C-alpha positions in Angstrom: -14.4 108.5 155.7 -11.0 109.6 157.0 -8.1 110.6 154.8 -4.4 109.8 155.3 -1.9 112.5 154.7 1.5 111.1 154.1 4.3 113.7 154.3 7.9 113.0 153.2 10.3 115.7 154.6 13.9 116.3 155.4 14.0 119.9 156.7 12.0 122.9 157.9 10.9 121.4 161.2 8.9 124.4 162.3 6.9 124.5 159.1 6.5 120.7 159.1 4.9 120.9 162.6 2.6 123.7 161.5 1.6 121.6 158.4 0.8 118.6 160.7 -1.4 120.9 162.9 -3.3 122.1 159.8 -3.8 118.6 158.5 -4.7 116.8 161.7 -8.3 116.3 162.7 -11.1 113.9 163.5 -11.4 112.7 159.9 -7.7 112.7 159.0 -4.5 111.0 160.1 -1.0 112.4 159.4 2.0 110.1 158.7 5.5 111.6 158.5 8.5 109.9 156.9 11.8 111.7 157.5 14.8 111.1 155.3 17.2 109.0 157.4 20.2 111.2 156.6 18.3 114.4 157.7 19.7 116.3 160.6 16.2 117.0 161.8 15.5 116.1 165.5 12.6 113.6 165.1 11.8 113.9 168.9 10.6 117.4 168.2 8.1 116.5 165.5 4.5 117.3 166.3 3.1 114.4 168.3 -0.1 114.6 166.3 1.7 112.8 163.5 2.5 109.1 163.3 6.2 108.7 162.3 7.2 106.0 159.8 9.4 103.6 161.6 11.4 102.1 158.7 13.3 105.1 157.3 15.9 105.1 154.5 18.5 107.5 153.4 17.0 109.1 150.3 19.1 110.0 147.3 17.7 112.1 144.5 17.0 110.1 141.4 17.5 106.7 143.1 15.2 103.9 144.1 15.4 105.1 147.7 12.6 107.6 146.8 10.2 104.7 146.0 11.5 102.5 148.8 10.7 105.2 151.4 7.2 105.6 149.9 6.5 101.9 149.9 7.7 101.6 153.5 5.3 104.3 154.4 2.4 102.6 152.6 3.1 99.3 154.3 2.9 100.9 157.7 -0.3 102.7 156.8 -1.8 99.4 155.6 -0.8 97.6 158.9 -2.2 100.4 161.1 -5.2 101.8 159.2 -8.0 99.3 158.5 -10.2 101.7 156.6 -9.6 105.1 154.9 -10.5 107.0 151.8 -7.3 108.2 150.1 -3.6 108.5 150.9 -2.7 112.1 150.0 1.0 112.1 149.4 2.8 115.4 149.8 6.2 116.9 150.7 7.2 119.0 153.7 7.0 122.0 151.3 3.4 121.6 150.2 0.5 123.8 151.3 -3.1 122.7 151.5 -5.3 125.2 149.6 -8.4 124.2 151.6 -9.3 122.7 154.9 -9.1 118.9 155.3 -12.9 118.7 155.4 -13.2 120.5 152.1 -10.4 118.4 150.5 -12.2 115.2 151.6 -15.5 116.5 150.2 -13.8 117.2 146.8 -12.2 113.8 146.4 -14.4 111.3 144.5 -14.7 107.8 145.9 -12.9 105.2 143.8 -10.9 107.9 141.8 -7.1 107.8 141.6 -5.4 111.2 141.3 -2.1 110.8 139.5 -0.5 112.5 136.5 0.8 110.3 133.8 2.1 110.3 130.2 3.1 107.3 128.0 6.9 107.3 128.0 7.0 105.7 124.5 4.4 108.1 122.9 4.3 111.3 124.9 7.6 111.6 126.9 10.3 110.0 124.7 13.0 112.2 126.1 13.1 110.1 129.3 13.2 106.7 127.6 16.8 106.3 128.8 15.6 106.3 132.4 14.0 103.0 131.7 16.0 101.6 128.8 19.4 102.1 130.5 20.9 100.8 133.7 21.4 103.6 136.3 22.9 103.5 139.7 21.8 107.0 140.8 23.1 106.5 144.4 26.6 106.4 142.9 26.3 110.0 141.6 27.5 111.0 145.0 31.0 110.3 143.5 30.7 113.7 141.8 27.5 115.5 142.8 28.4 118.4 145.2 32.1 117.5 145.0 34.2 120.3 143.6 37.5 120.4 141.8 39.5 117.4 140.8 37.6 114.9 143.1 34.3 115.8 141.4 35.7 115.7 137.9 37.4 112.3 138.6 34.1 110.9 140.1 32.1 112.0 137.2 34.5 110.5 134.7 34.5 107.2 136.6 30.7 107.1 136.9 30.1 108.0 133.3 32.7 105.5 132.0 31.1 102.6 133.8 27.6 103.8 132.8 28.4 103.8 129.1 30.4 100.6 129.3 27.6 98.6 131.0 24.8 100.0 128.8 26.9 99.7 125.6 27.8 96.1 126.4 24.2 95.2 127.1 23.1 96.8 123.9 25.8 94.9 121.9 24.9 91.5 123.3 21.1 91.9 123.5 20.7 93.9 120.3 18.3 96.3 122.1 18.0 98.4 125.2 16.5 96.7 128.2 12.7 96.5 128.5 10.2 96.4 131.4 9.4 92.9 132.8 5.9 91.4 132.7 5.2 93.0 129.4 4.4 96.3 131.1 4.2 99.6 129.2 6.1 102.5 130.9 4.3 105.6 132.1 5.6 108.6 134.0 4.6 111.8 135.7 4.7 113.7 139.0 5.7 111.7 142.0 2.9 113.3 144.1 -0.5 111.6 144.0 -3.7 110.8 145.9 -4.7 107.1 145.7 -7.5 105.3 147.5 -7.2 102.2 149.8 -8.0 99.7 147.1 -5.4 101.0 144.8 -2.7 101.2 147.5 -3.5 97.6 148.5 -3.3 96.5 144.8 0.2 98.1 144.5 1.6 96.5 147.6 0.2 93.1 146.6 1.4 93.4 143.1 5.0 94.1 144.0 5.0 91.3 146.6 3.9 88.9 143.8 6.4 90.4 141.3 9.7 91.1 143.0 11.3 91.3 139.5 9.6 94.7 139.1 11.5 96.2 142.0 14.7 94.6 140.8 14.2 96.4 137.5 13.3 99.8 139.0 16.3 99.7 141.4 18.4 100.6 138.3 16.0 103.1 136.8 16.7 106.8 137.0 14.0 108.9 138.9 11.9 105.8 139.5 9.6 107.8 141.7 8.3 109.5 138.6 7.7 106.2 136.7 7.1 103.3 139.2 3.6 104.1 140.5 2.3 105.4 137.2 3.5 102.2 135.5 1.8 99.8 138.0 -1.5 101.8 138.0 -1.8 102.4 134.3 -1.1 98.7 133.5 -4.1 97.7 135.8 -7.8 98.1 135.8 -7.4 101.3 137.9 -6.4 103.1 134.7 -10.1 103.6 134.0 -10.5 105.8 137.1 -7.5 108.1 136.9 -7.7 111.9 137.2 -5.1 114.8 137.4 -3.4 115.3 140.8 -5.2 118.5 141.6 -1.9 120.1 142.7 -0.7 123.5 141.6 3.0 123.4 140.7 4.6 126.2 138.6 7.3 124.8 136.4 6.9 127.5 133.8 8.7 130.0 136.1 11.2 127.6 137.5 14.5 129.5 138.3 16.7 126.7 137.1 14.6 124.1 135.3 15.2 121.6 138.1 12.9 122.8 140.8 9.5 124.5 140.6 9.0 128.1 141.4 8.7 128.9 145.1 5.2 130.3 145.4 4.3 133.6 147.1 1.2 135.7 147.7 0.9 136.9 144.1 0.2 133.3 143.1 -2.8 132.9 145.4 -5.6 133.8 142.9 -4.0 131.6 140.2 -3.8 128.7 142.6 -7.4 129.1 143.6 -8.6 129.4 140.0 -6.7 126.2 139.0 -9.0 124.0 141.1 -5.9 122.5 143.0 -6.4 121.1 146.4 -2.7 121.5 147.3 0.2 123.5 146.0 4.0 123.4 146.0 6.6 124.5 146.5 6.5 126.8 149.5 9.3 128.2 151.7 8.6 129.1 155.3 10.2 132.5 154.8 9.7 133.4 151.1 6.1 132.1 151.1 5.1 133.4 154.5 2.5 135.8 153.1 0.9 133.1 151.0 0.9 130.6 153.8 -0.9 133.0 156.2 -3.3 134.4 153.6 -4.4 130.8 152.8 -4.7 130.0 156.5 -6.9 133.1 157.1 -9.1 132.1 154.2 -9.6 128.7 155.7 -10.0 129.8 159.3 -6.8 128.2 160.4 -4.1 129.5 162.8 -1.3 131.6 161.2 2.2 130.3 160.9 4.6 132.0 163.3 7.7 132.8 161.3 9.6 133.9 164.5 9.9 130.2 165.3 12.3 129.7 162.4 
């Protein structure tokens, strides 16, 4: 059964086109969703990929991350009557194996998504759910320098504390998820089968209040899908995401380490099917070593 590779990207056009080549085949279909505010020329994207039509401007930490994913899944549902899994990845991921081997390693009916109970195992992010956030408004100070950035941060934080403090005062508690749901969170990258994807889309259509809630949740992309799945019968068929990501050696604590050739053996030993994060220049040796091991064409760095 064919697999769907869904790539969300905003830069590195040359590597994106190479990735599309590697993932395209008789038993796989590649979809690409480009951030609407990206300067990338979409007319130059590898024609082997299907481009997601309903694009949105994606802001880190905001609901727009989930909105873009849901738009992608709705188009896949409309165009692909039957498939195995949607394999969700970024434009800076690297497949460790060929698509044929990845398909062989995926178990039918299994959902690959990392999760932790926010109440029990990840309490430091409780405020993401319990407080109202308008992450899109962080543009008032993020990347703004000097007085403008300082004033924007003061304005945003003042309104943030006023709104949440007032809510807490009148309600006597922080806000809670609707529908009696328990909050779960984890990596935004996953591999879910067709029945699970259809369940998610049907569930949010039947419960629009859930989207209204998550629109004001910080980094909803790391909570939304886990919460829907782990509050359903699919929770009994959940496995780790089989993706190698090195947070232990993160340079800043905000982004994972950019992988290179010295990581190859560790990646292989991990059992991961994909890895991130790679850079077309810094990770070139790793990219081409992996390609050689899989009998795939090499990436031509001179295109960058």
